[in-house]
C-alpha positions as CSV (number, residue, x, y, z in Angstrom):
1,M,-26.5,-4.4,0.6
2,S,-27.9,-0.9,0.3
3,A,-29.0,0.3,-3.2
4,G,-28.5,3.7,-4.8
5,L,-25.9,5.0,-2.4
6,R,-24.3,8.4,-2.8
7,I,-20.6,8.0,-2.0
8,A,-17.9,10.6,-1.5
9,W,-14.6,8.9,-2.6
10,A,-11.5,10.7,-1.4
11,G,-8.1,9.8,-2.8
12,P,-5.5,10.8,-5.3
13,W,-6.8,11.0,-8.9
14,N,-3.8,11.4,-11.3
15,A,-2.0,9.1,-13.7
16,R,1.2,8.9,-11.5
17,S,-0.5,7.4,-8.4
18,S,-0.9,3.6,-8.1
19,I,-3.6,4.3,-5.5
20,A,-5.4,6.4,-8.1
21,S,-5.2,3.6,-10.6
22,F,-6.8,1.3,-7.9
23,G,-9.4,3.9,-7.2
24,A,-10.4,4.3,-10.9
25,L,-11.1,0.6,-11.1
26,V,-13.2,0.4,-7.9
27,V,-15.1,3.7,-8.5
28,A,-16.0,2.5,-12.0
29,E,-17.3,-0.8,-10.6
30,I,-19.3,0.9,-7.9
31,A,-20.9,3.3,-10.4
32,A,-21.7,0.3,-12.7
33,R,-23.7,-1.1,-9.8
34,G,-26.0,1.9,-9.8
35,H,-24.4,4.0,-7.0
36,E,-23.5,7.7,-7.4
37,V,-19.8,8.4,-6.8
38,E,-18.2,11.8,-6.5
39,V,-14.4,11.9,-6.4
40,F,-12.6,14.3,-4.1
41,R,-8.9,14.7,-4.8
42,T,-6.6,14.5,-1.8
43,E,-3.4,15.7,-3.5
44,T,-1.6,18.8,-2.4
45,G,0.6,21.3,-4.3
46,E,2.2,20.1,-7.5
47,F,0.4,16.8,-7.4
48,L,-3.0,18.4,-7.3
49,A,-1.9,20.3,-10.5
50,L,-1.5,17.0,-12.4
51,P,-4.4,16.3,-14.8
52,P,-7.2,14.3,-13.3
53,R,-8.2,10.9,-14.4
54,P,-11.5,10.3,-16.1
55,A,-14.3,9.5,-13.6
56,P,-18.0,8.5,-13.8
57,G,-19.0,11.6,-11.9
58,P,-17.7,14.9,-10.7
59,V,-14.1,15.4,-9.6
60,S,-13.1,18.2,-7.3
61,P,-10.4,19.0,-4.6
62,L,-11.2,17.7,-1.2
63,A,-9.4,20.7,0.3
64,G,-12.2,23.0,-0.8
65,A,-15.1,20.8,0.2
66,S,-17.5,21.7,3.0
67,H,-17.2,19.3,5.9
68,D,-20.8,19.9,6.7
69,A,-21.8,18.9,3.2
70,L,-19.7,15.8,3.2
71,A,-21.4,14.7,6.4
72,R,-24.9,15.7,5.3
73,D,-25.1,14.9,1.6
74,Y,-23.4,11.5,1.2
75,D,-24.3,8.0,2.5
76,A,-20.6,7.2,2.9
77,F,-17.3,9.0,3.0
78,I,-14.5,6.7,1.9
79,V,-10.9,8.0,2.4
80,N,-7.9,6.4,0.9
81,L,-4.7,6.7,2.9
82,G,-1.2,6.1,1.6
83,D,2.2,7.1,2.9
84,H,2.7,10.1,0.6
85,Y,1.8,13.6,1.8
86,G,1.7,15.0,-1.8
87,H,-0.9,12.4,-2.8
88,H,-2.9,12.2,0.4
89,G,-2.2,15.3,2.5
90,A,-5.7,16.8,2.0
91,A,-7.3,13.7,3.5
92,V,-6.0,14.1,7.0
93,T,-8.0,17.0,8.4
94,P,-11.4,15.7,7.1
95,L,-10.5,12.3,8.6
96,L,-10.0,13.9,12.0
97,R,-13.4,15.7,11.8
98,L,-15.8,13.4,10.0
99,P,-16.8,9.7,10.3
100,A,-15.1,8.0,7.4
101,L,-14.4,4.5,6.2
102,A,-10.6,4.5,5.7
103,I,-9.0,2.3,3.1
104,I,-5.5,2.0,4.6
105,H,-3.2,1.1,1.7
106,D,0.1,1.2,3.6
107,A,1.3,-0.4,6.8
108,F,3.5,2.6,7.4
109,L,2.0,6.1,7.4
110,A,4.7,8.1,9.3
111,N,5.6,10.3,6.3
112,L,1.9,11.2,5.8
113,Y,1.6,12.1,9.5
114,A,4.8,14.1,9.5
115,G,4.0,15.9,6.3
116,W,0.6,16.9,7.8
117,A,2.1,18.0,11.1
118,E,4.6,20.1,9.2
119,A,2.1,21.6,6.8
120,E,-0.1,22.5,9.8
121,G,2.8,24.0,11.7
122,R,2.3,21.7,14.6
123,P,5.5,19.7,15.2
124,S,4.9,20.1,18.9
125,L,2.1,17.5,18.6
126,H,4.7,14.7,18.1
127,G,5.2,14.0,21.8
128,A,1.5,13.9,22.7
129,V,0.6,11.8,19.6
130,L,3.4,9.3,20.2
131,G,2.5,9.0,23.9
132,A,-1.2,8.4,23.1
133,V,-0.5,5.8,20.4
134,Y,2.7,4.1,21.6
135,G,3.2,5.0,25.2
136,A,5.3,7.2,27.4
137,A,8.7,6.0,26.3
138,E,8.0,7.0,22.7
139,A,6.7,10.4,23.9
140,E,9.9,11.0,25.7
141,A,11.9,10.1,22.6
142,A,9.8,12.2,20.2
143,N,12.6,14.3,19.0
144,P,13.6,13.5,16.3
145,F,10.3,12.1,15.2
146,M,11.8,10.2,12.2
147,L,14.1,7.3,13.0
148,P,16.1,5.0,10.8
149,L,13.5,3.3,8.5
150,E,13.6,-0.2,9.9
151,E,13.4,1.0,13.4
152,M,10.6,3.4,12.5
153,A,8.6,0.7,10.9
154,V,8.7,-1.3,14.1
155,R,8.4,1.4,16.8
156,R,6.1,4.1,15.3
157,P,4.6,3.3,11.9
158,M,1.7,5.7,12.8
159,V,-0.9,3.5,11.1
160,E,-2.7,3.2,14.4
161,W,-3.0,7.0,14.8
162,F,-5.0,7.2,11.5
163,A,-7.0,4.1,12.3
164,A,-8.2,5.6,15.6
165,F,-10.0,8.4,13.8
166,A,-11.8,6.1,11.3
167,A,-15.4,4.9,11.8
168,G,-14.3,1.7,10.0
169,A,-11.4,0.5,7.9
170,V,-10.3,-1.7,5.1
171,V,-6.8,-3.2,4.9
172,H,-5.3,-5.3,2.1
173,A,-3.4,-8.0,3.9
174,D,-3.3,-9.7,7.3
175,H,0.2,-8.6,8.3
176,Y,-1.0,-5.1,9.5
177,A,-4.6,-5.8,10.2
178,G,-3.9,-6.4,13.9
179,R,-2.4,-2.9,14.3
180,V,-5.4,-1.3,12.6
181,R,-7.9,-3.4,14.6
182,S,-6.2,-2.4,17.9
183,A,-6.9,1.2,17.2
184,C,-10.0,1.5,15.0
185,P,-13.2,1.9,16.9
186,G,-15.3,0.4,14.1
187,P,-15.3,-2.7,11.9
188,V,-12.2,-3.7,10.0
189,D,-12.1,-6.0,7.0
190,V,-9.3,-7.5,5.0
191,I,-10.0,-7.2,1.3
192,P,-7.5,-8.3,-1.4
193,L,-6.2,-5.4,-3.4
194,T,-7.3,-5.1,-7.0
195,H,-5.3,-4.3,-10.1
196,E,-6.1,-3.8,-13.8
197,S,-5.6,-7.0,-15.7
198,V,-2.8,-7.2,-18.2
199,S,-2.4,-9.4,-21.3
200,L,1.2,-10.1,-22.3
201,P,2.7,-12.6,-24.7
202,P,4.8,-15.4,-23.1
203,P,8.4,-14.6,-22.7
204,P,10.7,-15.8,-25.6
205,P,12.9,-18.9,-25.1
206,L,15.9,-18.7,-22.8
207,D,18.1,-20.6,-25.2
208,G,21.4,-18.6,-24.7
209,A,20.8,-16.5,-27.8
210,R,20.0,-13.5,-25.6
211,K,20.5,-12.3,-22.0
212,A,17.7,-12.9,-19.5
213,V,16.0,-9.7,-18.3
214,V,15.6,-9.5,-14.5
215,A,13.3,-6.6,-13.6
216,T,12.3,-4.6,-10.6
217,I,9.2,-2.4,-11.0
218,G,8.0,0.6,-9.1
219,H,9.8,3.6,-7.4
220,V,13.4,2.7,-7.1
221,N,14.5,3.0,-3.4
222,P,16.6,1.1,-1.0
223,N,13.8,-1.0,0.5
224,K,13.2,-2.6,-2.9
225,R,16.5,-4.4,-2.3
226,G,18.1,-3.7,-5.7
227,A,21.5,-3.9,-4.0
228,E,20.7,-7.6,-3.1
229,V,20.0,-8.4,-6.7
230,L,23.4,-6.8,-7.7
231,H,25.1,-8.9,-5.0
232,A,23.4,-12.0,-6.4
233,M,24.6,-11.2,-9.9
234,A,28.1,-10.4,-8.8
235,A,28.5,-13.7,-7.0
236,S,27.3,-15.8,-9.9
237,P,29.4,-16.2,-13.1
238,V,26.3,-17.5,-14.8
239,L,24.3,-14.4,-14.0
240,R,27.1,-12.0,-14.9
241,E,27.3,-13.6,-18.3
242,R,23.7,-14.3,-19.1
243,A,21.5,-11.7,-17.3
244,R,20.6,-8.0,-17.4
245,Y,19.0,-6.0,-14.5
246,L,16.3,-3.5,-15.5
247,M,14.7,-1.1,-13.0
248,V,11.4,0.2,-14.2
249,G,10.1,3.3,-12.4
250,P,11.1,6.7,-11.0
251,V,14.6,7.0,-9.4
252,E,16.2,9.8,-7.6
253,P,19.7,10.8,-8.8
254,A,21.4,9.8,-5.5
255,E,19.8,6.3,-5.6
256,R,20.8,5.8,-9.2
257,A,24.4,6.8,-8.5
258,A,24.5,4.5,-5.5
259,L,23.4,1.5,-7.4
260,L,25.7,2.1,-10.3
261,G,28.6,2.6,-8.0
262,L,27.8,-0.6,-6.2
263,A,27.6,-2.5,-9.4
264,R,31.0,-1.2,-10.4
265,S,32.6,-2.1,-7.1
266,L,31.1,-5.6,-7.2
267,G,31.8,-6.3,-10.8
268,A,28.1,-6.9,-11.5
269,P,26.3,-5.8,-14.7
270,A,25.3,-2.2,-14.4
271,P,21.5,-1.8,-13.8
272,E,19.5,-0.1,-16.5
273,F,17.0,2.6,-15.4
274,T,13.9,3.7,-17.3
275,G,12.6,6.4,-15.1
276,W,8.9,6.9,-14.7
277,V,6.9,5.1,-17.4
278,D,3.2,5.2,-18.4
279,D,1.0,2.1,-18.4
280,A,1.7,1.3,-22.0
281,E,5.4,1.5,-21.6
282,M,5.2,-0.6,-18.4
283,R,3.5,-3.4,-20.3
284,R,6.2,-3.2,-23.0
285,R,8.9,-3.5,-20.4
286,L,7.2,-6.3,-18.6
287,A,6.8,-8.2,-21.9
288,S,10.6,-8.1,-22.2
289,A,11.2,-9.5,-18.7
290,D,12.0,-13.1,-17.9
291,A,11.8,-12.7,-14.1
292,I,10.5,-9.9,-11.8
293,C,11.9,-9.2,-8.3
294,C,9.5,-7.9,-5.7
295,L,11.9,-7.8,-2.8
296,R,11.2,-5.6,0.2
297,S,12.8,-4.8,3.6
298,P,11.3,-3.4,5.6
299,V,7.7,-4.0,4.3
300,L,6.0,-0.7,4.3
301,E,3.0,-1.4,1.9
302,G,-0.2,-3.0,3.1
303,A,-0.3,-5.0,-0.1
304,S,1.8,-4.6,-3.3
305,G,0.3,-3.5,-6.6
306,S,3.7,-4.3,-8.1
307,L,3.5,-7.8,-6.9
308,I,0.0,-8.3,-8.3
309,L,1.1,-6.8,-11.7
310,A,4.1,-9.1,-11.7
311,M,1.9,-12.1,-11.1
312,L,-0.5,-11.0,-13.8
313,S,2.4,-10.7,-16.2
314,G,2.9,-14.5,-16.2
315,R,6.6,-14.1,-15.4
316,P,8.3,-15.9,-12.4
317,V,8.2,-13.6,-9.4
318,L,10.8,-13.4,-6.6
319,V,9.6,-12.0,-3.3
320,S,10.9,-11.5,0.2
321,D,9.2,-13.9,2.5
322,H,7.5,-11.5,5.0
323,G,4.6,-9.0,5.1
324,S,2.0,-9.4,2.4
325,Y,4.5,-11.3,0.2
326,A,4.6,-14.2,2.7
327,E,0.8,-14.4,2.5
328,V,1.0,-15.5,-1.2
329,P,0.2,-19.2,-1.2
330,D,3.2,-21.4,-1.6
331,G,3.9,-22.7,-5.1
332,L,3.1,-19.4,-6.8
333,V,6.1,-17.2,-6.3
334,L,9.8,-17.8,-5.5
335,K,10.3,-16.8,-1.9
336,C,13.6,-15.4,-0.6
337,R,14.6,-15.3,3.1
338,P,14.6,-11.7,4.5
339,G,18.2,-10.8,5.2
340,A,19.5,-13.5,2.8
341,E,17.9,-12.3,-0.4
342,A,21.1,-12.2,-2.4
343,A,21.8,-16.0,-1.9
344,D,18.2,-16.9,-2.7
345,V,18.0,-14.6,-5.7
346,R,21.1,-16.2,-7.1
347,R,19.7,-19.7,-6.5
348,H,16.4,-19.0,-8.1
349,L,17.8,-17.2,-11.1
350,E,20.4,-19.8,-11.8
351,A,17.7,-22.5,-11.7
352,L,15.6,-20.4,-14.1
353,L,18.5,-20.2,-16.6
354,A,19.3,-23.9,-16.2
355,D,15.7,-25.0,-16.8
356,P,13.0,-22.4,-17.4
357,A,10.1,-24.8,-17.5
358,P,9.4,-25.2,-13.7
359,A,9.5,-21.5,-13.0
360,R,7.3,-20.7,-16.0
361,T,4.8,-23.3,-15.0
362,M,4.7,-21.7,-11.5
363,A,4.2,-18.3,-13.1
364,A,1.2,-19.6,-15.1
365,R,-0.4,-20.8,-11.8
366,A,0.4,-17.4,-10.2
367,R,-1.3,-15.6,-13.1
368,A,-4.4,-17.7,-12.8
369,Y,-4.5,-17.1,-9.1
370,A,-4.1,-13.3,-9.5
371,E,-6.8,-13.1,-12.2
372,A,-9.3,-14.9,-9.9
373,T,-8.3,-13.1,-6.6
374,F,-7.5,-9.4,-7.3
375,T,-10.6,-8.3,-9.2
376,A,-12.4,-5.0,-9.1
377,E,-15.8,-6.9,-9.0
378,G,-14.8,-8.8,-5.9
379,Y,-13.3,-5.7,-4.3
380,A,-16.4,-3.5,-4.9
381,E,-18.7,-6.3,-3.7
382,R,-16.9,-6.6,-0.4
383,L,-16.4,-2.9,0.0
384,L,-20.0,-2.1,-0.4
385,A,-20.9,-4.8,2.1
386,H,-18.5,-3.2,4.5
387,V,-20.0,0.2,4.0
388,D,-23.3,-1.3,5.2
389,R,-21.5,-2.7,8.3
390,V,-19.8,0.6,9.1
391,T,-23.1,2.5,8.7
392,E,-25.0,0.1,11.0
393,T,-22.4,0.5,13.7
394,L,-21.9,4.2,13.3
395,P,-24.0,5.3,16.3
396,V,-22.0,3.2,18.7
397,V,-18.7,4.0,17.0
398,R,-19.5,7.7,17.5
399,A,-20.1,7.1,21.2
400,A,-16.8,5.2,21.4
401,M,-15.0,8.1,19.7
402,G,-16.7,10.6,22.0
403,L,-15.7,8.4,25.0
404,G,-12.1,8.4,24.0
405,R,-12.0,12.2,23.7
406,T,-13.8,12.6,27.1
407,L,-11.4,10.2,28.9
408,A,-8.5,12.0,27.4
409,G,-9.9,15.3,28.5
410,F,-10.2,13.9,32.1
411,G,-6.6,12.8,31.9
412,M,-7.7,9.1,32.1
413,P,-5.6,6.8,29.8
414,L,-7.7,4.5,27.6
415,D,-6.2,1.4,29.4
416,D,-7.5,2.6,32.8
417,P,-9.8,-0.1,34.2
418,A,-12.8,2.3,34.3
419,G,-12.3,3.1,30.7
420,E,-11.9,-0.5,29.8
421,R,-15.2,-1.4,31.5
422,I,-17.1,1.3,29.6
423,A,-15.4,0.4,26.3
424,G,-16.2,-3.2,26.9
425,A,-19.9,-2.4,27.3
426,L,-19.8,-0.4,24.1
427,D,-18.1,-3.4,22.4
428,D,-20.9,-5.6,23.6
429,L,-23.4,-3.3,21.9
430,L,-21.4,-3.1,18.8
431,D,-20.7,-6.8,18.7
432,R,-17.5,-5.9,16.7
433,K,-16.0,-8.9,15.1
434,G,-13.3,-7.1,13.0
């Protein structure tokens, strides 16, 4: 592993971004190993105006940075990508122009792409981009670009478009690694996401003297399946009588109204909303919880910081059994069938209320697993090793990127047999193993 690297770290750097929280942990660990890290903020507009987090080195906006200096003065350019233009919009243009190691946090980046295209005034790109990434049928159906969310996640998540411009990539779970490997010309590694450790007291007894608190954490939106939790509570006399539903995180007025209206129509307990909370308040709310729901459909994240936080809390965690949630080893979380979450949530929560001991024993195992697996030390170790791999393969990756642009300029699709023969020869030189 190289010593004394100078690294340009591009990503959001404010208190409201979970990817910035991740970045602060990893950057601090890299700096502690003797490397020099300079942070370049990728936020745009009002998000760039948020106060920056502390950092071990300089912090400046990426939008004002010289591309020549980024290429010349740093040993590695690491770009964090998440599906939020406000937090990541300034990362897109440098990624298109400079060899970067992309940390791809989300399996769905269509909003980031669409925000960039709109900000650049280039919506006419949609057809050509969709055609290049997903084929002629998608190009012909480019208008409108955004489709219903579940359909969009399957047909055009756009993660491949970003991966194609990266000299190497890191993903945080296997479920989207194949898409990234199919497009990225350089090495791709799967590294478990890291999260700050939390220390919470055990939950108080569930002896009937109080109502159990069921919590969902993170930005409140339909794909977190809050409606399924309300259906579960409405269908269960036990849950209606003995449980509360707490939603901890930002919520738009329309989503809040929709969930309150659904609860009224079903006869379920009304969900309680906290709005955005800082880290200290999040810990206080988690300490009051008896179970945490990490349900998703569709799965848009690469891996879930909320899931890791829930496991670290030592509370029983309910998950939808697909995406990164399905990759959690059995016996650590309470898995719910996608599309049948309400029935499984009811079953798991009723079992918890009837006998808390088995679920709490499972939660203790999950906490031990999370503490051993999702560490900043382990992440930094593997990331720095991957930086070396990307650096070693960069000359051939540059050639592959140049080949792609040349073939496109000649009008030759990349799946043309001639292109495949040339790309195969480059792969032999690269000996790319993903």
